[in-house]
TORNU-488526 format. One line per 5 residues: number of its first residue (from 1); for each residue y negated, z negated, x negated of N, C-alpha, C. Coordinates in Angstrom, 1 decimal. Each point is the difference from the previous one (the first is absolute). Layout:
<torbas>
NUM) Y Z X Y Z X Y Z X ~ ... .
</torbas>
This chain:
<torbas>
1) 112.2 95.0 16.1 -0.3 -1.4 -0.4 -1.0 -0.7 0.9 ~ 0.4 -1.1 0.4 -0.9 -0.8 1.0 -1.2 -0.5 -0.9 ~ -1.2 0.0 0.5 -1.1 -0.4 -0.7 -0.2 -1.5 0.4 ~ -0.3 -0.8 -0.9 -0.2 -1.4 0.3 -1.5 -0.3 -0.1 ~ -0.5 -0.7 0.9 -1.4 -0.4 0.2 -0.1 -1.6 -0.3 .
6) -0.7 -0.3 -1.0 -0.1 -1.4 -0.4 -1.4 -0.5 0.7 ~ 0.1 -0.8 1.0 -1.2 -0.6 0.6 -0.4 -1.4 -0.6 ~ 1.2 -0.7 -0.3 -0.3 -1.3 -0.6 1.1 -0.3 -1.1 ~ -0.4 -0.6 -1.0 0.9 -0.5 -1.1 0.1 -1.4 0.1 ~ 1.2 -0.5 -0.2 0.4 -1.4 0.2 0.0 -0.6 -1.4 .
11) -0.7 -1.1 -0.2 -0.1 -0.7 -1.4 0.5 -1.4 0.1 ~ 0.4 -0.5 -1.1 0.4 -1.4 -0.2 -0.1 -0.3 -1.4 ~ 0.3 -1.2 -0.3 -0.2 -0.5 -1.6 1.1 0.8 -0.8 ~ 1.2 0.3 0.6 1.0 0.5 -0.8 -0.3 1.5 -0.5 ~ -0.5 0.8 1.0 -0.2 1.4 -0.4 -1.3 0.1 -0.8 .
16) -1.0 -0.8 0.3 -1.3 0.0 -0.9 0.4 -0.4 -1.4 ~ 0.8 -0.9 -0.2 0.4 -0.4 -1.4 0.9 1.1 -0.6 ~ 0.7 0.6 0.7 0.9 1.2 -0.4 -0.8 1.1 -0.5 ~ -0.9 0.5 0.8 -0.8 1.2 -0.4 -0.9 -0.4 -1.2 ~ -0.3 -1.1 -0.2 -0.8 -0.5 -1.1 0.6 0.2 -1.3 .
21) 1.5 -0.1 0.1 0.8 0.3 -1.3 -0.2 1.5 -0.3 ~ -0.2 0.8 1.0 -0.1 1.4 -0.4 -1.5 0.5 -0.1 ~ -0.8 -1.0 -0.3 -1.5 0.3 -0.2 -0.6 0.8 1.2 ~ 0.4 -0.3 1.2 -0.6 0.7 1.1 -0.6 -1.2 0.9 ~ -1.2 0.3 0.6 -0.7 -1.0 0.8 0.2 0.3 1.5 .
26) -0.2 -1.0 0.8 0.1 0.2 1.5 -1.0 1.1 0.4 ~ -1.1 0.0 -0.5 -1.1 0.9 0.4 0.5 1.6 -0.4 ~ 0.7 0.2 -1.1 0.5 1.2 -0.4 1.1 0.5 1.0 ~ 0.8 -1.0 0.4 1.0 0.4 0.9 -0.6 0.4 1.4 ~ -1.0 -0.8 0.4 -0.6 0.3 1.3 -0.6 1.4 -0.1 .
31) -0.7 0.3 -1.1 -0.6 1.3 -0.2 1.1 1.1 0.1 ~ 1.1 -0.2 -0.5 1.1 0.9 -0.3 0.8 0.3 1.4 ~ -0.3 -0.9 1.0 0.8 0.1 1.2 -0.1 1.3 0.8 ~ -1.0 0.8 -0.4 -0.1 1.4 0.6 1.0 0.8 -0.8 ~ 1.3 0.1 0.6 1.1 0.5 -0.8 0.0 1.5 -0.1 .
36) 0.2 0.4 -1.3 0.1 1.5 -0.3 1.4 0.4 0.3 ~ 1.0 -0.8 -0.6 1.3 0.3 0.0 0.9 -1.2 0.2 ~ 1.1 0.1 0.8 0.9 -1.0 0.2 1.4 0.4 0.3 ~ 0.9 -0.9 -0.2 1.4 0.3 0.2 0.7 -1.4 0.4 ~ 1.1 0.2 0.8 0.8 -1.2 0.3 0.8 -0.4 -1.2 .
41) 0.2 -1.2 -0.2 0.9 -0.5 -1.1 1.0 -0.8 0.6 ~ 0.6 -1.0 -0.6 1.1 -0.9 0.5 -0.4 -0.7 1.1 ~ 0.9 0.0 1.1 -0.2 -0.8 1.2 -1.2 0.4 0.8 ~ -0.8 -1.0 0.2 -1.3 0.3 0.8 -1.2 0.1 -0.9 ~ 0.2 0.4 -1.1 -1.3 0.0 -1.0 -0.3 1.4 -0.2 .
46) -1.4 0.2 -0.3 -0.6 1.3 -0.2 -0.7 -0.1 -1.4 ~ 0.0 1.0 -0.9 -0.6 0.1 -1.2 -1.2 1.0 0.5 ~ -1.2 -0.6 -0.3 -1.2 0.9 0.4 -1.0 0.1 -1.2 ~ -0.5 1.1 -0.2 -1.0 0.2 -1.1 -1.4 0.4 0.5 ~ -1.0 -0.7 -0.5 -1.4 0.3 0.5 -1.0 -0.2 -1.1 .
51) -1.2 0.4 0.2 -1.0 -0.1 -1.1 -0.9 -1.3 0.2 ~ -0.4 -0.5 -1.2 -1.0 -1.1 0.0 -0.9 0.5 -1.1 ~ -1.0 0.7 0.5 -0.9 0.7 -1.1 0.8 1.2 -0.6 ~ 0.0 -0.1 -1.4 0.8 1.1 -0.6 1.4 -0.5 -0.3 ~ 0.3 -1.2 0.3 1.4 -0.6 -0.3 1.0 0.3 1.2 .
56) 1.1 0.4 -0.4 1.0 0.2 1.1 1.0 -1.2 -0.1 ~ 0.1 -0.6 1.2 0.8 -1.2 0.2 1.2 0.2 0.9 ~ 1.1 -0.5 -0.3 1.1 0.2 0.9 0.3 -1.4 0.5 ~ 0.2 -0.1 1.3 0.1 -1.2 0.8 1.3 -0.1 0.7 ~ 0.9 -1.0 -0.2 1.2 -0.1 0.7 -0.3 -0.9 1.4 .
61) 0.2 0.6 1.1 -0.4 -0.6 1.2 1.3 -0.3 0.9 ~ 0.0 -1.1 0.8 1.0 -0.1 0.9 -0.7 -0.2 1.5 ~ 0.5 0.7 0.9 -0.7 0.1 1.3 0.3 -1.3 0.8 ~ -1.1 -0.5 0.5 0.1 -1.2 0.9 -0.4 0.2 1.4 ~ -0.6 1.2 0.3 -0.4 0.3 1.4 -0.7 1.4 -0.1 .
66) -0.5 0.4 1.1 -0.7 1.3 0.1 -1.3 -0.2 -0.8 ~ 0.0 0.8 -1.1 -1.1 0.1 -0.9 -0.2 -1.2 -0.9 ~ 0.9 -0.9 0.0 0.0 -1.3 -0.8 1.1 0.0 -1.0 ~ -0.4 -0.1 -1.2 0.9 0.0 -1.2 -0.2 -1.1 -1.0 ~ 1.1 -0.6 -0.3 0.0 -1.0 -1.1 0.1 0.7 -1.4 .
71) -0.9 -0.6 -0.9 0.0 0.7 -1.3 1.0 -0.8 -0.8 ~ 1.1 0.7 -0.4 1.1 -0.5 -0.9 -0.6 -0.2 -1.4 ~ -0.5 1.2 -0.4 -0.6 0.0 -1.3 -0.9 1.2 -0.2 ~ -0.7 0.1 -1.1 -0.9 1.2 -0.3 -0.1 0.2 -1.4 ~ 0.0 1.2 -0.6 0.0 0.3 -1.3 -0.7 1.4 -0.3 .
76) -0.3 0.3 -1.2 -0.4 1.4 -0.3 1.0 1.0 0.3 ~ -0.3 1.1 0.5 1.0 1.0 0.4 0.7 0.5 -1.3 ~ 1.2 0.3 0.2 0.8 0.6 -1.1 -0.4 1.5 -0.2 ~ 0.5 0.5 -1.1 -0.4 1.5 -0.3 0.5 0.9 1.1 ~ 1.2 -0.3 0.5 0.6 0.8 1.1 -0.8 -0.1 1.3 .
81) -0.3 -1.2 0.3 -1.0 -0.2 1.2 -1.3 0.6 -0.1 ~ -0.6 -0.1 -1.2 -1.3 0.6 -0.3 0.1 1.6 0.2 ~ 1.0 0.5 -0.5 0.3 1.5 0.1 0.0 0.4 1.4 ~ 0.7 -0.8 0.9 0.2 0.4 1.4 -1.4 -0.1 0.6 ~ -0.8 -1.0 -0.1 -1.2 -0.2 0.5 -1.0 1.3 -0.5 .
86) 0.0 0.3 -1.3 -0.8 1.2 -0.5 0.4 1.3 0.8 ~ 1.3 0.2 0.2 0.5 1.1 0.7 -0.6 0.0 1.5 ~ 0.0 -1.1 0.6 -0.4 -0.1 1.5 -1.6 0.2 0.0 ~ -0.7 -0.7 -1.0 -1.5 0.2 0.0 -0.3 1.5 -0.3 ~ 0.8 0.7 -0.8 -0.3 1.5 -0.3 0.0 0.8 1.3 .
91) 0.9 -0.4 0.9 0.3 0.8 1.2 -1.2 -0.2 1.0 ~ -0.7 -1.0 -0.1 -1.1 -0.3 0.9 -1.2 0.8 -0.2 .
</torbas>
């Protein structure tokens, strides 16, 4: 699996409003960008899960350049995603 490194997240009014619907703030997404687990989804999108404090957040990202990703949306991690993160953290 290729590791993605997020150096910069791209924001606009649309994605800020969308993450608000999921009760996630821009600050939490910025904190969670140190990704614990990720996988490629449809097309050029990635599903990435990281921590913001004790909260696990899943971010859907679309690559826009080297280290630069557009935030499609962000939400609390699902049970399956949390389980995967816990397994990875146990190995460390």
